[in-house]
C-alpha positions as CSV (number, residue, x, y, z in Angstrom):
1,M,9.3,52.0,37.4
2,F,11.3,48.8,38.1
3,G,13.2,46.0,36.4
4,E,13.5,46.6,32.7
5,N,10.9,49.4,32.7
6,T,13.5,52.2,32.5
7,R,14.9,50.6,29.3
8,K,11.4,50.3,27.9
9,Q,10.9,54.1,28.0
10,A,13.5,54.4,25.2
11,W,11.8,51.7,23.2
12,F,8.5,53.6,23.5
13,V,10.2,56.7,22.1
14,E,11.8,54.7,19.3
15,A,8.3,53.5,18.5
16,G,7.0,57.0,18.1
17,R,5.9,58.1,21.5
18,T,7.1,61.4,23.0
19,P,9.3,61.2,26.1
20,V,6.4,62.6,28.2
21,Q,4.1,59.9,26.9
22,A,6.6,57.2,27.5
23,L,7.0,58.3,31.1
24,A,3.2,58.4,31.6
25,L,2.9,54.8,30.4
26,S,4.9,53.7,33.5
27,I,3.7,56.2,36.0
28,T,0.3,57.8,35.9
29,D,-1.2,55.6,33.2
30,A,0.1,52.4,34.8
31,A,-1.8,53.0,38.0
32,T,-5.2,52.6,36.4
33,P,-4.9,49.0,35.2
34,L,-3.7,48.0,38.6
35,G,-6.9,49.3,40.1
36,Q,-5.0,52.1,41.9
37,P,-5.6,55.3,40.0
38,T,-6.1,57.4,43.1
39,P,-3.3,56.6,45.6
40,L,-0.6,55.9,43.0
41,G,1.0,57.6,40.0
42,R,1.8,61.1,41.1
43,I,3.4,63.2,43.9
44,A,0.6,64.8,45.9
45,A,-0.8,64.7,49.4
46,G,-2.4,61.4,50.2
47,Y,-0.5,59.5,47.4
48,V,2.1,56.9,47.6
49,A,5.2,57.5,45.4
50,D,8.9,56.7,45.0
51,I,11.0,59.5,43.7
52,V,13.9,59.0,41.2
53,A,16.2,62.0,40.7
54,V,18.1,62.1,37.4
55,D,20.9,64.4,36.2
56,G,19.0,66.0,33.3
57,D,15.6,66.4,31.8
58,P,14.0,63.1,30.8
59,T,11.1,64.9,29.0
60,K,13.7,65.9,26.4
61,D,16.1,62.9,26.6
62,I,14.4,59.7,27.8
63,R,17.7,57.9,28.3
64,M,18.2,60.0,31.5
65,V,15.9,57.6,33.4
66,S,18.2,54.7,32.9
67,N,21.7,56.3,32.4
68,S,21.7,59.3,34.7
69,V,20.0,58.3,38.0
70,R,21.5,60.1,40.9
71,S,19.3,59.1,43.8
72,V,16.2,57.2,44.7
73,M,13.7,57.9,47.5
74,I,11.5,55.0,48.5
75,T,8.3,55.8,50.3
76,P,7.9,53.5,53.3
77,R,4.9,51.2,52.9
78,P,2.5,50.7,55.9
79,A,3.6,47.7,57.9
80,A,1.4,44.6,57.5
81,R,-1.1,44.5,60.3
82,T,-3.1,41.9,62.3
83,A,-6.9,41.6,61.8
84,I,-8.9,40.0,64.6
85,I,-12.5,38.9,63.7
86,L,-15.5,38.1,65.8
87,G,-18.3,36.3,64.0
88,A,-16.3,34.8,61.2
89,S,-18.5,31.7,60.9
90,G,-21.5,33.6,59.5
91,S,-22.2,34.7,55.9
92,V,-20.7,38.2,56.2
93,G,-18.0,36.8,58.4
94,G,-17.0,34.3,55.8
95,A,-16.8,37.0,53.1
96,L,-14.8,39.3,55.5
97,L,-12.4,36.4,56.2
98,R,-11.8,35.7,52.6
99,A,-11.2,39.4,51.8
100,L,-8.6,39.6,54.7
101,L,-6.8,36.4,53.8
102,H,-6.4,37.6,50.2
103,D,-5.2,41.1,51.2
104,D,-1.5,41.5,51.8
105,A,-2.1,44.5,54.0
106,F,-2.7,41.9,56.8
107,A,0.1,39.6,57.7
108,H,-2.0,37.8,60.4
109,V,-5.7,37.1,60.8
110,V,-7.1,36.0,64.1
111,T,-10.6,34.5,64.5
112,L,-12.5,34.1,67.7
113,S,-15.0,31.3,67.5
114,R,-16.4,28.3,69.4
115,R,-15.0,25.8,66.9
116,S,-12.3,25.6,64.2
117,L,-13.2,26.8,60.7
118,P,-11.6,24.2,58.3
119,G,-12.4,26.3,55.2
120,A,-10.6,29.3,56.6
121,V,-7.6,27.1,57.5
122,A,-7.3,25.8,54.0
123,L,-7.6,29.2,52.4
124,A,-4.9,30.6,54.7
125,Q,-2.6,27.8,53.6
126,K,-3.3,28.7,50.0
127,T,-2.8,32.4,50.3
128,G,0.2,32.2,52.7
129,C,-1.5,34.4,55.3
130,T,-1.0,33.4,58.9
131,L,-4.2,32.4,60.5
132,H,-4.6,32.0,64.3
133,E,-7.8,30.4,65.5
134,Q,-8.6,31.5,69.1
135,L,-11.2,29.0,70.3
136,V,-13.7,30.1,72.9
137,P,-15.9,27.1,73.6
138,E,-18.0,28.9,76.2
139,M,-18.8,32.1,74.4
140,R,-19.5,34.2,77.5
141,P,-18.5,37.9,78.0
142,A,-15.7,37.3,80.5
143,A,-14.2,34.4,78.5
144,L,-14.4,36.3,75.2
145,E,-12.8,39.4,76.6
146,A,-9.9,37.3,78.1
147,A,-9.5,35.3,74.8
148,T,-9.3,38.6,72.8
149,I,-6.6,39.9,75.0
150,D,-4.7,36.6,74.9
151,A,-4.9,36.3,71.2
152,L,-3.4,39.8,70.7
153,R,-0.7,39.5,73.4
154,E,1.8,37.9,71.1
155,M,1.2,40.1,68.0
156,N,3.7,42.7,67.0
157,G,2.7,46.0,65.6
158,E,-0.8,47.4,64.9
159,A,-3.9,45.3,65.0
160,V,-7.5,46.2,63.9
161,G,-10.8,44.7,65.0
162,F,-13.8,43.5,63.0
163,S,-17.1,42.3,64.5
164,V,-20.0,40.9,62.4
165,L,-21.4,38.9,65.3
166,G,-25.2,39.0,65.7
167,I,-28.2,36.8,65.7
168,G,-29.2,36.6,62.1
169,Q,-32.6,35.1,62.4
170,G,-35.0,33.8,65.0
171,T,-34.9,36.9,67.2
172,A,-38.7,36.9,67.4
173,K,-38.4,33.6,69.4
174,L,-36.0,35.2,71.9
175,T,-36.6,37.3,74.9
176,I,-35.0,40.7,74.8
177,A,-32.5,39.5,77.5
178,E,-31.5,36.5,75.3
179,H,-31.0,38.8,72.3
180,R,-29.0,41.3,74.3
181,A,-26.7,38.5,75.7
182,V,-25.4,38.0,72.2
183,D,-25.7,41.3,70.3
184,V,-24.9,43.6,73.2
185,E,-22.9,41.7,75.8
186,L,-20.6,39.7,73.6
187,N,-19.8,42.6,71.3
188,A,-19.1,44.8,74.3
189,A,-16.8,42.2,75.7
190,F,-14.9,41.9,72.4
191,A,-14.6,45.8,72.3
192,R,-13.2,45.9,75.8
193,G,-10.7,43.2,75.0
194,L,-9.5,45.2,71.9
195,R,-9.1,48.3,74.0
196,A,-7.3,46.5,76.8
197,S,-4.8,44.9,74.4
198,G,-3.2,48.3,73.8
199,I,-2.6,47.7,70.1
200,V,-6.0,48.0,68.6
201,H,-7.3,51.5,67.9
202,Q,-9.8,50.7,65.2
203,L,-12.9,48.6,65.1
204,A,-15.3,48.0,62.2
205,Y,-18.6,46.8,63.6
206,M,-21.6,45.6,61.7
207,S,-25.0,46.5,63.1
208,A,-28.3,47.0,61.2
209,V,-30.3,49.7,59.5
210,G,-32.7,51.3,61.9
211,A,-30.6,50.7,65.1
212,D,-31.9,53.0,67.8
213,P,-31.1,52.7,71.5
214,Q,-34.2,54.7,72.3
215,A,-36.6,52.5,70.4
216,K,-39.4,50.7,72.3
217,T,-38.7,47.3,73.9
218,T,-42.2,46.0,73.1
219,G,-43.1,43.8,70.2
220,S,-41.9,40.5,68.8
221,G,-38.2,41.3,68.4
222,A,-38.1,40.2,64.7
223,A,-35.7,41.9,62.4
224,G,-36.7,45.5,61.6
225,T,-39.1,45.8,64.6
226,A,-38.7,48.4,67.4
227,R,-37.4,45.9,69.9
228,Y,-34.8,44.5,67.4
229,N,-33.7,48.1,66.6
230,R,-33.4,48.8,70.3
231,V,-31.0,45.9,70.9
232,K,-28.9,46.9,67.8
233,G,-28.8,50.5,69.0
234,E,-27.7,49.4,72.5
235,S,-25.0,47.3,71.0
236,E,-23.6,50.2,69.0
237,A,-23.6,52.4,72.1
238,A,-21.8,49.8,74.2
239,V,-19.2,49.1,71.5
240,R,-18.5,52.8,71.1
241,A,-18.3,53.4,74.8
242,Q,-16.1,50.5,75.7
243,G,-14.1,49.8,72.6
244,P,-11.2,51.4,70.7
245,D,-10.8,55.0,69.9
246,V,-12.2,54.7,66.4
247,V,-15.4,52.7,65.8
248,S,-16.9,52.6,62.3
249,V,-20.4,51.3,62.3
250,F,-21.9,49.5,59.3
251,R,-25.7,49.4,59.0
252,P,-26.9,47.1,56.2
253,S,-30.5,46.4,55.4
254,L,-31.3,43.1,53.6
255,I,-28.1,41.2,52.9
256,I,-27.8,39.3,49.7
257,G,-25.7,36.1,50.0
258,S,-26.7,35.6,53.6
259,T,-28.2,32.3,54.5
260,H,-31.1,34.2,56.0
261,T,-32.1,35.9,52.8
262,P,-33.9,33.7,50.2
263,R,-32.3,34.0,46.8
264,I,-35.5,34.9,45.0
265,L,-36.0,37.7,47.5
266,G,-32.5,39.0,47.0
267,A,-33.0,39.0,43.2
268,L,-36.3,40.9,43.5
269,L,-34.8,43.5,45.8
270,Q,-32.0,44.2,43.3
271,L,-34.4,44.4,40.4
272,F,-36.5,47.0,42.2
273,S,-33.7,48.9,44.0
274,F,-34.4,52.0,41.9
275,I,-37.6,52.6,43.9
276,T,-36.2,51.6,47.3
277,P,-35.0,54.4,49.6
278,A,-31.2,54.4,49.5
279,R,-30.4,53.2,53.0
280,Y,-32.8,50.3,52.7
281,R,-31.3,48.8,49.5
282,A,-30.0,45.3,49.5
283,I,-26.3,44.8,49.7
284,T,-24.1,41.7,49.1
285,V,-21.9,40.0,51.8
286,Q,-18.9,40.8,49.6
287,Q,-19.7,44.5,49.4
288,I,-20.1,44.8,53.2
289,A,-16.8,42.9,53.6
290,S,-15.0,45.2,51.1
291,A,-16.5,48.3,52.7
292,M,-15.3,47.3,56.2
293,V,-11.7,46.3,55.0
294,N,-11.3,49.4,52.9
295,T,-12.5,51.7,55.7
296,V,-10.0,50.2,58.2
297,K,-7.2,50.4,55.7
298,A,-7.9,54.1,55.2
299,Q,-7.1,54.6,58.9
300,P,-9.8,57.2,59.6
301,A,-9.1,59.6,62.4
302,S,-12.6,59.2,63.9
303,G,-15.5,56.8,63.7
304,G,-18.3,57.0,61.2
305,M,-21.7,55.7,60.3
306,F,-22.0,53.6,57.1
307,Q,-25.4,52.9,55.6
308,Y,-26.0,51.7,52.0
309,P,-24.7,54.7,50.1
310,E,-21.6,55.0,52.3
311,M,-20.9,51.3,52.2
312,M,-21.1,51.1,48.4
313,A,-18.7,54.1,48.2
314,A,-16.3,52.4,50.6
315,S,-16.5,49.0,48.9
316,E,-15.6,50.5,45.6
317,R,-12.7,52.5,47.0
318,G,-9.4,50.6,46.6
319,G,-6.7,50.6,49.2
320,V,-3.0,50.9,48.6
321,S,-2.2,47.3,49.3
322,G,-2.5,44.5,46.7
323,A,-3.9,41.1,46.6
324,R,-2.2,37.8,47.5
């Protein structure tokens, strides 16, 4: 309750509500329209609440909430954090960047890319979020690791990492060494830089469904083949071994909204999703981004594996913070 809301309780009672109903309108019932029915609206473990102590029983005399306040306990809100992203120029990266720039849980957003992203700069100016573009013209492991550490050196407080870097298409034309150079070596370098910074303890990393470090290295290397799955599995293993304490891995199958997925194919996949095994169902770039952001904001104590069902659940789970 804030502003004139304490006075409004009396107006609700005058209009025919009971004191209990009037209180609920500003507390438990008010959380639902805000999209926050779970973390707000009550005093319980895992919830966020401010406590107002009054000299009397407001369930009998509603005027107590405005005339007899004795003390107020304000729950500290989590400090705004820094998010650092690798792969922001891609389809999922763009959706992730937009989600972070609109979320007031993040005061600073850092991108690591070869060149500037004008759209991101314009959006940051619009939302009021601080965007720092750390350019890495020569995207090689040593340079990327050093750039990651440098970008985080001046940041205060906690930072979290996101990587959606990967070769989206054309892997069949690459040798396995060329594929590993991006998906394994660059992601591992980013993970090492995050750990070396000393302020990053969480990384949300996007891999792919079927990732398996023990898969065969033969075949074309196209998405979904054994060799492709081998590289993705090796990348996951490298990031976990060399990165922050908590690594959450996201394994989408076909991605709707990606420049690599034809629109008609995406539409057909959604139409026939009811017969598709759960982990292979198509998911949108926005849903992946929401799942990654919400997972990091929940501050898990340990890493996890997110396939389609888990990503959908995470994408629908609201965080405590609001939108810009």
